[in-house]
Every structure is written in structure tokens, then in C-alpha cells.
C-alpha positions in Angstrom: 0.0 0.0 0.0 1.0 3.6 -0.6 1.4 5.4 2.7 1.3 8.9 1.2 -2.0 8.0 -0.6 -3.5 6.9 2.7 -2.5 10.1 4.4 -3.8 12.2 1.5 -7.1 10.3 1.6 -7.7 11.1 5.3 -6.4 14.6 4.8 -9.1 15.1 2.1 -11.8 13.9 4.5 -12.4 10.5 2.9 -13.0 7.3 4.8 -10.3 4.6 5.1 -10.8 0.9 4.7 -10.0 -1.6 7.5 -7.0 -2.8 5.4 -5.6 0.7 5.1 -5.9 1.4 8.9 -4.5 -2.1 9.7 -1.5 -1.4 7.4 -0.7 2.0 9.0 -0.9 0.7 12.6 0.9 -2.6 11.9 3.7 -0.8 9.9 4.3 1.8 12.6 4.2 -0.8 15.4 6.8 -2.9 13.6 9.0 0.3 13.0 8.5 0.1 9.2 7.0 3.6 9.1 8.8 6.7 10.3 7.4 9.0 13.0 6.9 11.9 10.6 4.5 9.9 8.4 2.5 8.4 11.2 2.3 11.9 12.8 0.8 13.2 9.6 -1.7 10.4 9.6 -2.6 11.1 13.3 -3.0 14.8 12.6 -5.2 14.2 9.5 -7.4 12.0 11.6 -7.4 14.4 14.5 -8.6 17.3 12.3 -11.0 15.4 10.1 -12.1 12.7 12.5 -12.7 9.0 12.1 -16.1 7.4 11.5 -17.6 4.8 13.8 -16.4 2.1 11.4 -12.9 3.6 11.2 -12.7 3.9 15.0 -13.7 0.2 15.2 -11.0 -0.7 12.6 -8.4 1.4 14.5 -9.3 -0.4 17.8 -9.1 -3.8 16.1 -5.7 -3.1 14.6 -4.3 -1.9 18.0 -6.0 -4.9 19.8 -4.5 -7.5 17.5 -1.0 -6.0 17.6 -0.6 -8.1 20.8 -2.3 -11.0 22.6 -5.9 -11.3 23.6 -6.0 -13.1 27.0 -8.0 -16.3 26.8 -10.1 -16.6 30.0 -12.5 -19.3 28.6 -11.2 -21.7 31.2 -12.8 -19.6 33.9 -16.6 -20.2 33.9 -17.6 -17.0 35.6 -18.7 -13.9 33.7 -15.9 -11.4 33.3 -16.7 -7.8 33.9 -14.4 -4.8 34.3 -14.7 -1.0 34.8 -12.8 1.8 33.1 -12.6 5.4 34.3 -11.3 8.2 32.2 -9.6 9.5 35.3 -9.9 12.3 37.8 -8.7 13.8 41.1 -9.3 11.4 44.0 -10.8 8.7 41.7 -10.1 5.5 43.5 -13.2 3.5 42.9 -11.4 0.5 41.3 -9.9 -0.5 44.7 -13.4 -0.6 46.2 -15.6 -2.1 43.5 -13.2 -4.9 42.4 -13.4 -6.8 45.7 -17.2 -6.1 46.0 -18.0 -7.5 42.6 -15.7 -10.5 43.1 -17.7 -11.4 46.2 -20.7 -12.1 43.9 -18.9 -14.7 41.8 -18.2 -12.4 38.9 -14.7 -12.4 37.7 -12.9 -9.0 37.7 -9.9 -8.9 35.4 -8.6 -5.4 35.8 -5.6 -4.0 33.9 -5.0 -0.4 35.1 -2.7 2.5 34.4 -0.4 5.0 36.2 -1.0 8.6 36.9 -1.4 10.9 33.9 -0.9 14.6 34.2 -3.0 15.9 37.2 -4.8 12.6 37.7 -3.7 9.7 39.9 -3.1 6.2 38.7 -4.5 3.0 40.2 -1.2 1.2 39.9 0.6 4.0 41.8 -2.0 3.7 44.6 -1.7 0.0 44.9 2.1 0.1 44.9 2.0 2.4 47.9 1.1 -0.8 49.8 4.5 -2.3 50.6 5.3 -5.3 48.5 2.2 -5.1 46.3 3.0 -6.5 42.8 1.3 -5.0 39.8 3.6 -6.7 37.3 2.1 -10.2 37.3 2.7 -12.2 34.2 -0.2 -13.6 32.2 0.1 -17.0 33.9 -0.1 -15.4 37.4 -2.9 -13.2 36.2 -5.1 -16.1 35.1 -4.2 -18.2 38.2 -5.3 -15.4 40.6 -8.5 -14.8 38.7 -9.3 -18.5 38.9 -8.5 -18.7 42.6 -10.0 -15.5 44.1 -11.9 -13.8 41.2 -10.1 -10.5 41.0 -6.7 -9.2 39.9 -5.3 -5.6 39.5 -2.2 -5.4 37.3 -0.5 -3.0 34.8 -0.4 -3.3 31.0 2.1 -6.1 30.0 4.3 -6.0 26.9 1.9 -8.5 25.3 -1.2 -6.3 25.7 -1.9 -3.9 22.8 1.7 -2.9 22.2 0.6 -0.6 19.4 -1.2 1.6 21.9 2.0 2.2 23.9 3.9 3.3 20.8 1.1 5.4 19.3 0.3 7.1 22.6 3.9 8.2 23.0 3.7 9.9 19.6 0.2 11.4 20.3 1.6 12.9 23.4 4.2 15.0 21.5 2.1 15.8 18.4 -0.9 17.5 20.1 -3.3 14.6 19.1 -4.1 13.3 22.6 -7.6 14.8 22.8 -9.1 13.1 19.7 -12.1 11.1 20.8 -11.6 8.2 18.2 -7.9 7.9 19.2 -8.9 7.9 22.9 -11.5 5.3 22.1 -9.0 3.1 20.3 -6.5 3.4 23.1 -8.9 2.5 25.9 -10.8 -0.2 24.1 -7.8 -2.0 22.7 -6.5 -2.6 26.2 -9.9 -3.5 27.8 -10.9 -5.9 25.0 -7.5 -7.6 25.4 -8.3 -8.5 29.0 -10.7 -11.3 27.9 -13.8 -9.5 29.3 -17.5 -10.2 28.6 -18.7 -6.7 29.6 -17.5 -3.3 30.6 -18.8 -0.4 32.8 -17.5 3.0 31.8 -17.1 5.9 34.1 -16.6 9.0 31.9 -15.7 12.0 34.0 -16.7 15.6 33.2 -15.7 18.9 34.9 -12.6 20.9 35.9 -10.7 17.8 37.1 -11.5 15.7 34.0 -9.9 15.4 30.6 -13.4 15.9 29.1 -14.2 19.2 30.8 -17.3 19.8 28.7 -20.4 17.6 29.3 -21.1 17.4 25.6 -17.5 16.0 25.0 -18.0 13.4 27.8 -21.2 12.2 26.1 -19.5 12.0 22.7 -16.6 9.9 24.2 -19.0 7.6 26.1 -21.0 7.0 22.9 -17.9 6.3 20.9 -16.7 3.8 23.6 -20.1 2.1 23.7 -20.3 1.9 19.9 -16.9 0.3 19.7 -17.5 -2.1 22.5 -20.8 -3.2 20.8 -19.0 -3.7 17.5 -16.9 -6.4 19.4 -20.1 -7.9 20.8 -19.4 -6.8 24.4 -22.1 -5.8 26.9 -21.4 -2.2 28.0 -23.0 0.8 29.7 -21.6 4.2 30.6 -21.9 6.6 33.6 -21.3 10.3 33.0 -20.0 11.5 36.4 -19.0 14.8 38.0 -15.4 15.8 38.4 -15.8 19.4 39.5 -14.5 18.5 43.0 -12.3 15.6 44.3 -14.0 12.2 44.7 -13.9 11.6 48.4 -11.6 13.7 50.6 -8.2 12.1 50.1 -5.8 12.8 47.2 -2.5 11.0 47.0 -1.5 7.3 46.8 -1.5 5.9 50.3 -4.0 8.5 51.4 -6.4 7.2 48.8 -5.8 3.6 49.8 -6.5 4.6 53.4 -9.9 6.1 52.4 -10.8 3.0 50.4 -10.1 0.9 53.5 -12.5 3.1 55.4 -15.2 2.7 52.8 -14.7 -1.1 52.6 -15.0 -1.3 56.4 -18.3 0.6 56.1 -16.8 3.4 58.2 -17.3 6.2 55.6 -20.3 7.2 53.6 -19.6 10.0 51.1 -19.6 10.6 47.3 -16.8 8.1 46.9 -18.8 5.3 48.5 -21.9 6.3 46.6 -20.3 6.2 43.2 -18.3 3.0 44.0 -21.5 1.2 45.0 -23.3 2.4 41.9 -20.6 1.3 39.5 -20.3 -2.0 41.4 -24.1 -2.3 41.0 -23.8 -1.8 37.3 -21.1 -4.5 37.0 -23.2 -6.9 39.1 -26.1 -6.2 36.7 -24.0 -6.8 33.6 -22.7 -10.0 35.2 -26.3 -11.2 35.5 -26.3 -11.3 39.3 -29.0 -8.6 39.5 -32.0 -7.7 37.5 -31.2 -3.9 37.5 -28.4 -1.5 38.3 -30.4 -0.5 41.4 -30.7 -4.1 42.6 -27.0 -4.5 42.0 -26.2 -1.4 44.0 -28.2 -2.8 46.9 -26.3 -6.1 46.7 -23.0 -4.2 46.7 -24.1 -2.2 49.8 -24.9 -5.4 51.7 -21.6 -7.0 50.7 -19.8 -4.0 52.3 -21.9 -4.1 55.4 -21.2 -7.8 55.8 -17.4 -7.3 55.9 -16.9 -9.6 52.9 -15.7 -6.7 50.6 -12.9 -5.8 53.0 -11.9 -9.4 53.5 -11.7 -9.8 49.7 -9.6 -6.7 49.3 -7.2 -8.1 52.0 -7.1 -11.4 50.0 -6.2 -9.5 46.8 -3.4 -7.6 48.6 -2.0 -10.8 50.1 -2.1 -12.7 46.8 -0.2 -9.9 45.0 2.5 -9.8 47.7 1.2 -6.7 49.6 1.8 -6.4 53.4 -1.7 -6.8 54.8 -0.6 -5.5 58.2 -1.2 -2.0 56.8 -4.6 -3.0 55.4 -5.7 -4.3 58.7 -4.2 -1.5 60.7 -3.7 1.5 58.4 -2.8 3.8 61.3 0.6 2.1 61.5 1.6 3.2 58.0 4.6 5.6 58.1 3.7 9.3 58.2 4.8 12.0 55.8 7.7 14.1 57.1 5.9 17.4 56.9 2.3 18.4 57.7 0.5 21.7 57.2 -3.1 22.9 57.3 -4.8 25.3 54.9 -7.6 27.6 56.0 -9.7 29.6 53.5 -9.0 33.3 54.0 -12.6 34.4 53.5 -15.9 33.2 54.7 -18.8 31.9 52.7 -20.2 28.9 50.8 -17.7 27.0 48.6 -19.0 27.9 45.1 -16.2 26.7 42.8 -13.3 24.3 43.0 -10.7 24.2 40.2 -10.1 20.5 40.5 -7.2 20.5 38.0 -5.3 22.8 40.3 -5.9 20.4 43.2 -4.5 17.6 41.2 -1.4 19.8 40.3 -1.1 20.7 44.0 -0.8 17.0 44.8 1.9 16.7 42.2 3.8 19.6 43.9 3.7 17.6 47.1 5.2 14.5 45.4 2.1 12.4 44.9 2.6 12.2 41.1 5.2 12.7 38.3 6.0 15.9 36.6 8.4 13.9 34.3 8.6 10.2 33.6 11.6 9.5 35.9 10.1 11.3 39.0 9.9 9.1 42.1 6.5 9.2 43.8 6.3 9.7 47.5 3.5 7.3 48.7 2.8 9.4 51.8 2.4 12.7 50.0 -1.0 14.2 49.3 -3.9 16.2 50.4 -6.9 15.6 52.7 -9.4 18.1 51.2 -12.5 18.9 53.3 -14.1 21.7 51.3 -17.0 20.4 49.3 -19.2 22.4 46.9 -22.0 24.1 48.8 -20.5 23.7 52.3 -20.1 26.8 54.5 -16.6 27.7 55.7 -15.4 30.3 58.1 -11.8 31.6 58.5 -11.0 29.2 61.3 -12.1 26.0 59.7 -9.4 23.8 58.1 -10.1 23.3 54.4 -7.2 21.0 53.6 -4.3 19.2 55.2 -1.0 18.8 53.3 1.5 16.0 53.5 5.0 15.9 51.9 8.7 15.5 52.3 9.5 19.2 52.5 8.2 22.6 53.7 8.9 24.1 50.2 6.6 21.6 48.6 3.9 22.4 51.1 4.1 26.1 50.4 3.8 25.6 46.6 0.8 23.4 47.1 -0.8 25.7 49.6 -0.7 28.5 47.1 -2.4 26.4 44.4 -5.1 25.3 46.8 -6.0 28.8 47.9 -6.2 29.9 44.2 -8.4 26.8 43.4 -11.2 27.5 45.8 -13.8 30.3 45.5 -16.5 31.1 48.0 -19.7 33.1 47.7 -22.3 34.6 50.0 -25.1 32.4 48.6 -25.2 28.7 48.5 -24.6 27.3 45.0 -26.9 24.7 43.4 -26.0 21.1 44.2 -23.9 19.2 41.6 -25.3 15.8 40.6 -22.6 13.1 41.1 -24.1 10.8 38.4 -25.2 13.1 35.6 -26.4 10.4 33.2 -26.3 6.6 32.6 -26.2 5.5 29.0 -27.2 1.9 28.5 
């Protein structure tokens, strides 16, 4: 095939065939195509878009660049959840053990922090000894034995995605909905799942800040999943404030433990139970999402969810001492508190700035080689609509240096706005697309 002709065809707003897209992806993955030509292809697609069919072709090409895990030897239904990411978004650690308690298999391949958002793998690795780099044999064995596993992307899973994403990151083509769809779905479909629940975030702390863009992404993901004969539904959820109160790797694990022990009821527990309920519904263990949510709540109250989480940690090499007694975990070296300097109702939170404040503290990476401090982060108490006075603590900061705390404090104060009147309540779950 002629590479230039394929690029020209997309540049001129014409649709590509499955063979043409397969050729481009395969050639680039095998290093038979130079960066400058594939960059031109990506930019042409970014500007002119890809149709539903082209997005499906792109996903298929990326998916079949590696292995598709065969879980046919496990009789249980396999259901996963994918979130587009946000500040304090830690639902995977809660819903995986809940859903596994129902007999549904949860094969979860997760990612690391990206920009201002935290990563599931970084959170899990804050548990001393926890292994996220299981090989495929270990992955299958754990699923068969305990029904849930949380690992990172292996070299065998959608290698085209890793290579293409690195190029998108430096060619200003990250935000393309078809390219995002191909990236997400190629990894998820490779897990060997039967169904998928999507949590598409919208708001100041999300990649899709506009509600309309979140809807478009959710619909693209659903269309692609259905083209592969997978059961799927999507939640559009709010990310205009942190999910829960804790931001930072061990801090978020700590909050998850509290939820799993039924010691905390907040927006984090509400969304986690709803997403778990949807997974239970897709796994045919409930007749509706609402019934699934009730089942999820009962599993948490019974203590089974916490026990299953401990079992997952133990099987993946983590030290369960800190799960059973999280107060014994080492403290951050420096602590500071932040008070809002004016009184009133919290009317706006720039959630992106809070995510960046957590990075300043050492809870994430500014560059690829940065080392994460598992104890660093923020406990953020200010929720939209709450009334604060000058003496009430709005946030607590944890880091390895005073300088880091000062930088983060400045970002937090700039991120929160208050007003004299109470703002309208934000809906946590804005829409469910089935």
C-alpha cells in the first residue's frame, strides 16, 4: 500500500478501509513507518475525524497488535470497569473486591497517573510489597482462585497503543475522541472480558471538561464495544471536585479501606456502590443496576468486601498489616493545614489545580523519571455548597519538604472560590447510557 496516498485520503476527509488502517498501525508498530508519516496520519485523523467504522477498525488493529487473553477456562462472567480519570478517583480499589464477592470475575488492567490525575497502579504500589507486574500465567491463576486481579499493562497487551500514545503525546493529538477510544478499548478488550462499565468524567478535574464532549466519548466507547459484541454501559459523572476527601497514593488507599470497612459514607462510597451495582447487573447477578447497588451495599456491610480486598493484597504480595491496621503506616515528614482566608459557601473548585497541588507535594510525576512519595498528598475537606469560616481547616497537606507544602498551599487557595449564597447542588451521576 502507498502510505502517502492513505495520508492524503484522510487529509481530504475520505474514509479509510479496514485494510488501510491495519496497514498503518501494523507498519508503525513494527517500526517500518517513520514518525513523521504516522504523525501526519494522526493529525489528519485528529482534524477530520474518524467514523464509527474507522474507530472500530483502529481499535481492532491496536488490539490484534498483541495478545488477547483467553479466559475461557474460567466459567464466571468477566466484567471490568474503566474510568477516564480524575482527582481522588479510587473506585477500582473498592468495586473490584465487592464485585468479586458475587462470583463475577474482575480482570482489571490499570494505568499509572497521567498529568494531574492519579493512577490505580501507583496507589496499589503504595502498599509495601504489592506487585502490579504479574505475568499472564499469574494473572489467570489469581482470577481462577480469588476472582479478581489488578495489574498493569504487560508487553503482550496492545503494544501498538503504547507506541502510538507516546507519539500522540508529542504531536498534540491526545484529545481526539476516536484515538482515545482506540487506546482505551484495545487494552480493555485484550483482558478477555464479557462486559464493561465505563465511568466517563466531566468537569474541571477531568480530561473531558465539557459535558457534551464526555457524552461523545461515552457513545464512541459504547459503539466500539458493541462492535466487538461486548455488553457495555456508561456513567457520566461529576469531576468538579475531588471524589472523596483524600488525594495521594497511600491516602487514597486509606480512604478505600474506610469505605470497605463501612466506616465512611460519602460521594466516593456512593459512586463506588453504583458502579459495582452496574457491574453486578452486567454480570447477570442482579435484575437492574439499582438491585446490583443494593447487593453491593450489603456486601460492604457484611465485611466480605474488606476481606476480599485483603485477600487480593495478600495474593499480590502486599503487606496486609497496613490494610488491617492502616494507622501504622509511616507518616509523611511534613504536615501543614490550609484555611480559607474568606468566609462563605464553597461555590467553585478548580479540580485541575488540586491535582497539580498533589503533584507539587510529590504524589505524582512531573516527568517520567520522577519518584512518587506514597505518603504525599492532600486531605481536602471543602465540598461544593459547604459553608466555611476563617478558622475551619479546608485542607491538610503531607509531603517530604516545607517548600513543597508552600507551593501546594498557594495552588489550593487559588483553586477554591466562595460566595455569600449557596450554589446549586452538583449531581454526582449526571447520566447513565445503556
